[in-house]
N, C-alpha and C positions, 0 to 999 in steps of 0.2 A: 222936766227932762225925761225922755223915754227911758224905760227900764224893763227889768224882768217882772214877772208876776208870780204871786203865791196864792194858792187856793187851799184853804183849811176847812176840813169837815169830813163828810161821810164818803166811804168807799164800800160798795157792795159787790156781790157776785150775782148777776142777773141771769136767770134761766128763763129765756123768752120762747113762748110758743105762739105761733100764728094759727088762729082757729077760725072756723066759720062762725061760731057763736060761743059765748061764755057758757059753760055747762050749768045746768040747773041742778038743784040738790039731788044727789044720788045718780047723776048722769055722768057718763064717761064720754069723752070726745077724743078723736085722733087729730093731732096737730098737723097742719100743712107743712110746717117747718119748725125747727128748733135750733136755738143758738145759746151758747154760754159765753158771757163776757163781763168785764168790769162795768160797774155802774155806780150810781149815787150822785147827788147834786154837785158836790165839790169835785169829785173825780171826773165826771163828764165835763164840767166847766174847765178844769185844768187841761184836759185833752183838747177841747175846743180851742182854748187860748193858744196852746202850743201849735196846733194845726194852722192857726192864723199867723204864725211866725214869731210869736213872743216867747222867749225862754221862760219856762214855767216850772214851778215846784209845787208838788202836792204834799201837804202836811196833814197827818191824821193817823188813824189806827189801821194798820194793815196786817201785821203779824207775819208768821213764817210757815204756816201750814199749807195744805193743798189748795184751799180756797184763796189764801193769800197769794199763792203763785199766779193765779189767774189775774188778780189785780196788778201785781208787779209786771207780769208779761205785757198786759195791754198798755199800761202807762209807759213802759219802756219803749214799746212799739211806736208811740206817738212822741217820744222824746221828752217825756215829763220826768224830772227828778223827784225823788221821794224821800221825805223825812218821816220815818215811822216811829210813833210814840205809843204803840200798843202795849198793854199790860201783858204779862207772861201768859202763854197758851191761848192768846187771842186768835180768833178766826173772823174774817169779815162776815157780816150778816148775808144770808142767802135770800134773794128776792125772786119770787115767782111772778112772771109777767105774762098776761094773756092779751094779745093784740088781735082784735077782730078784723079779719081781712077786708071786708067790704067797706068799713068806715075808718080804719086806722086807730080807733079808740082803744085805750089800754086799761086793763085792770091789774093792780099791783098788790101783792101781799109781801110784807117785809117786817123784820124786827127793828130795822134801822139801828140806832145806837142804844136801844133800851137795855138797861141792866149793866152797862159799862160804867164803872165808877172810878177806876184807877187808871192812871196813865204814867208814862215816864215823866220825870221831872222836867218842867219847862221854866228854867231860870231866865232872868233878864238877859244874861250873856248869851244863852242859847237862842232866845228870840232875836236878839240883835244880830247874831251871826246869820240866822235864816233870812233876815230882812236886808242884808247888805246887797245893794244893787237893785232892790225891788222898787218898782214904780207904782204898784197897786196890789191890794190884797182883797181876796174874796173869802167870806165866811158864809156857811149855810145854816148855822144854828145847831148842827149836830156836834157831838163831843164838845159840849159847851165850855168846859173849863179850858180846853185847848184854844177854842175860838176866841174867848175873852182875853186870854193871855197874849195871843198873836195880835189881836185888834188893838189892845192897849199899847203894845210895843210899836205898832204902826202909827198910832196917834202921837206917841212921844216923838217920832221921827218925821211927822208931817206927811206920812204916806196915806193916800186915800184908801178907805175901806168900803167895800161893797157888800151888802147883805143880799143873799138869795133867800127871800122869805116865803117858803112854800106853805108853811103853817105856823101858828103860834106854838112855842114850846116853853114850858116852865123855866123861868129865869132869863128869858130872852131880853127883858128890859135892861139887864146889865150889859148885854152885848150891843143893843141899840144905842146905848149912851156913848159908845165909841165907834159908831158907824157914821160914815159921811153920806153914803148913797144907799137907799133901800129900794130894791125892786121886788115887789111882792105879788103873790098870786091873787086871783079873785076870791079864794077861800081864806085869805089871811085876815084875822081879826085880832086886835089888841083886847085884853081882858076889859070888859065893860065899855068897849069902844062902840061907836055909832056906825050903823050900816050906811048912813048917809054921808059920813065924813071919814072914810077909812084912811085917806092919805094924810089928813090933818092929824089924826090920832097917831100915825106912825111918826110924823115930824115932831110931835110934842115930846117924843121919847129921846130925841137927840139928833137924828140925821138932818142934813141941810137940804136934801132933795130926795124925793120919793116918786116911784112910779108903780102902777098896778095893772097887771095884765088881765084880760077878760076873754080868754080863748081866742076865737076868731074875731072878736070885737076890738075896737080901738084900745090902745094902751094909753091910759091917762097919767099925766105927771104933774107934780106940784113942787115948788121950791118953798123954803122957809120964809122967803120974802114975799110970798103970795103969787108969784108967777105961775101960770098953769098952761097946759097944752095937751095935745093928743098926738099919737102916732097911729096911723091906719095900718092894719095888718093886711098884706097882700093876699088875694085869693089864689090858692094853688090846689091842685089835686092832692088829696090826703092819702098817704100810704101808711104812715105810722107816726103817731103823736108822741111816742115814748121819747123822753129826754129833750123835747123842744124847749122847755123852760131852762134846762141846764145849758143848752146851746146859747140861748139868749144871754144868760149870765156870763158864760165864757167869753162871748163876743164883747159884752160890756167890760169885762175885766181887761181884755186886750186893749180896748179903746182907752180905758183909764190909765193903763200902763204906758201907753204911747202919748196921750195928750192930757192926762190929769183931769181936772174938773172944769176945764175951760168951756167945753161944748157938750153938756150932758144931753140935751135934746137930740143933737146930731149923733152922739154915741148910741142913744136908745134907738133911733131910726135905723142905724146900721145893724144893730143887734136884732131888732124885730125882723128885718129883711132876711137875715141869716136863719133865724129860728123858723120863719115861714118856709124857707127853702128846705130846711131839715125835715119837715113833715112830709115832703114829697119823696123821701127815700126811706128804706128800712133801717131801723136802729138809730140811736142818738147821733152817731157820727157817719151815717151813710152819705150825708151831703158832701163829705170830703173824699169819697171814693174816686179813683182816677177817671171813671166813665161818667161822672156827674158833671 
């Protein structure tokens, strides 16, 4: 049955500069444009899911300082509810993003969730309250104790859990054990895994279905029962690749909230189409602008 969605993980503040070229050592460049906005995999996925019409909640570390206000402002603008479990005096990490105008390629520097070890208590009753009415959950592997607690709660209630696997993080095997669907990047590798069998390695850790993106190349998927397939990526003029993967995962989250695990290849095809559309506009959520 269709329900709301919950995205648990990282929120950042992105300072984005569009440049002619990424500067060399000791070089200074003047940006063609600059913006400051909320970012991060789960944060962008939550906004995407909400923009697709699914009531969505973001769970993570936000805090209450000046940088926190940027995240809260942007999530509120997209209709995303927030459950903040940040430790005292927490500020979201600041990301510097350089987008090369001619290619849309981006370079990112960020602390992510490095060094954050304490969070507000996440009891079983707290998790259950957050999951009431939720049809699907996304985790991005950041703020791992929170992600594992939420995913275990979802597993207890039979709610599908989707992993945005951008890269391997220490301890991720505990999260994958309670994940149903893993959609990972071309750079994702399990420890000791094979470059020839990346999806099989992911499935061996718990999910029943996994997919792996490859930039502009086809997205390959595989089920625990051995079914396989691909989804072609549409060719579009590239303006900005920032957040395309987050958009893909947000669209997958919306599809799971609406239809569960019934048609995962179909959900992936729709998500790939939206992610491809997103690279044709500036910013992770430019695809949703009124003039698009």
